[in-house]
C-alpha positions as CSV (number, residue, x, y, z in Angstrom):
1,M,26.3,-50.7,-232.2
2,F,23.1,-51.1,-230.1
3,D,21.1,-48.8,-227.9
4,E,17.5,-48.6,-226.8
5,T,16.6,-46.4,-229.7
6,S,17.4,-49.2,-232.1
7,K,14.7,-51.5,-230.8
8,L,12.0,-52.3,-233.3
9,K,10.0,-54.8,-231.2
10,D,10.2,-55.9,-227.6
11,A,9.3,-59.4,-226.3
12,G,5.7,-60.6,-226.6
13,A,3.8,-63.0,-228.7
14,V,1.9,-61.8,-231.7
15,T,-0.9,-63.8,-233.3
16,S,-1.9,-61.5,-236.2
17,S,-0.2,-59.3,-238.8
18,G,1.0,-55.9,-237.7
19,Y,3.9,-53.7,-236.8
20,G,6.5,-53.9,-234.1
21,E,5.9,-52.2,-230.8
22,V,8.1,-51.2,-227.9
23,D,6.4,-50.7,-224.5
24,A,3.0,-51.1,-226.3
25,S,3.7,-48.2,-228.7
26,P,4.4,-48.4,-232.4
27,Q,8.1,-48.2,-233.0
28,V,9.8,-46.2,-235.8
29,V,13.5,-45.6,-235.9
30,N,14.9,-42.5,-237.7
31,L,18.3,-43.4,-239.2
32,G,18.8,-39.9,-240.6
33,A,19.3,-38.7,-244.2
34,G,22.4,-40.8,-245.2
35,L,22.9,-44.4,-246.3
36,V,23.0,-46.9,-243.5
37,R,24.1,-50.5,-243.7
38,G,23.7,-52.9,-240.9
39,N,21.9,-55.9,-239.5
40,V,18.4,-56.6,-238.2
41,I,18.8,-58.9,-235.2
42,I,15.7,-61.1,-234.7
43,D,15.5,-63.3,-231.6
44,V,12.7,-65.9,-232.0
45,D,11.8,-67.3,-228.6
46,A,8.6,-69.2,-229.4
47,M,6.8,-70.2,-232.5
48,V,3.7,-72.4,-233.0
49,M,4.1,-74.9,-235.8
50,Q,1.5,-77.5,-234.9
51,G,-0.7,-77.1,-238.0
52,N,2.1,-77.4,-240.6
53,D,0.7,-74.3,-242.3
54,Q,2.1,-71.5,-240.1
55,L,3.9,-68.8,-242.0
56,Y,5.7,-65.9,-240.4
57,G,7.1,-63.1,-242.6
58,L,9.2,-60.5,-240.8
59,H,9.9,-57.5,-243.0
60,L,12.1,-54.5,-242.3
61,I,10.2,-51.6,-243.9
62,G,11.8,-48.3,-244.9
63,G,9.7,-45.1,-245.2
64,S,10.4,-41.8,-246.9
65,D,8.8,-40.0,-243.9
66,A,7.6,-41.0,-240.4
67,S,4.1,-41.7,-241.9
68,F,5.5,-44.1,-244.4
69,T,3.9,-42.3,-247.3
70,Q,6.3,-44.1,-249.6
71,E,7.7,-47.4,-248.3
72,A,9.8,-50.3,-249.4
73,A,10.7,-53.7,-247.9
74,L,14.5,-53.5,-247.2
75,A,15.0,-57.0,-245.7
76,T,12.8,-60.0,-245.2
77,L,13.0,-63.2,-243.1
78,E,10.5,-66.0,-243.8
79,L,9.9,-68.5,-241.1
80,G,7.4,-71.3,-240.6
81,A,6.5,-74.9,-241.3
82,K,8.5,-76.7,-244.0
83,E,5.3,-77.2,-246.0
84,V,4.8,-73.5,-246.6
85,I,8.3,-72.2,-246.7
86,E,9.4,-74.8,-249.2
87,D,12.3,-76.1,-247.1
88,D,13.4,-79.5,-245.8
89,L,13.0,-78.5,-242.2
90,D,10.6,-76.4,-240.1
91,S,12.1,-73.1,-238.9
92,K,13.9,-73.2,-235.6
93,L,14.0,-70.9,-232.5
94,A,17.2,-68.9,-233.1
95,R,18.8,-65.5,-233.3
96,Y,18.7,-64.5,-237.0
97,V,21.0,-61.9,-238.4
98,V,19.7,-60.3,-241.5
99,P,21.7,-57.7,-243.4
100,F,20.0,-54.5,-244.7
101,E,20.7,-51.1,-246.1
102,N,18.2,-48.2,-246.2
103,E,18.6,-47.6,-249.9
104,K,16.5,-49.3,-252.5
105,N,16.3,-48.4,-256.2
106,G,18.2,-45.2,-255.6
107,I,15.9,-44.0,-252.8
108,V,17.2,-43.6,-249.2
109,Y,14.6,-44.4,-246.6
110,P,15.4,-42.7,-243.3
111,F,12.6,-44.2,-241.3
112,I,12.5,-47.9,-240.4
113,R,10.0,-50.2,-238.7
114,I,9.3,-53.9,-238.7
115,R,6.2,-55.6,-239.9
116,H,5.1,-59.2,-239.2
117,E,2.8,-61.0,-241.6
118,I,1.3,-64.1,-240.0
119,S,-0.9,-66.8,-241.4
120,G,-2.0,-70.4,-240.7
121,T,-4.0,-72.3,-238.2
122,S,-3.6,-70.6,-234.7
123,P,-0.3,-68.9,-235.4
124,S,1.8,-67.3,-232.7
125,I,5.3,-66.1,-232.6
126,N,7.3,-64.4,-229.9
127,Y,10.2,-62.4,-231.2
128,Q,12.3,-59.3,-230.5
129,A,13.9,-57.2,-233.2
130,R,16.6,-54.5,-233.2
131,L,19.0,-52.8,-235.5
132,E,22.7,-53.0,-235.5
133,K,24.3,-50.4,-237.7
134,D,27.5,-52.1,-238.7
135,L,28.7,-54.1,-241.7
136,P,26.3,-56.8,-242.7
137,I,26.9,-60.4,-241.5
138,K,24.3,-63.0,-242.3
139,G,23.6,-66.0,-240.2
140,R,21.7,-67.5,-237.3
141,I,22.3,-68.9,-233.9
142,F,20.0,-71.7,-232.7
143,S,18.8,-72.1,-229.2
144,N,18.6,-75.4,-227.3
145,T,14.8,-75.2,-227.1
146,T,12.3,-76.6,-229.6
147,T,9.3,-75.0,-231.2
148,T,5.8,-75.3,-229.6
149,T,3.7,-78.2,-230.9
């Protein structure tokens, strides 16, 4: 299920760590008081990899209230150069489907936002993120384009 209120970040490149915005405003989604299972859909359209040290951590953060007084990382996607993500290949431009639930250690977090933690030489990533409240299915769909070098 997707609607406009499920957007966590709209299109646009980011070059420093921060939180997702929609229409230039910080985005927080209220899931309500109950347990929710679903997927975070992350579409990565562009990603700088030229320095072999770029690291992009995308974290779905749950908050106990709209101010995130108490928060927890509910799902994480790590992308970047193979030298820093300890993989055989650099990350690719793709649609990533990351399962989540808004409960961690017995606490249900009704408020959700996305955080991007970015490091490396001249990093830049253009991605969109949204929630789909459905049964979790993990995977990714690669695009035909290549990363920026």
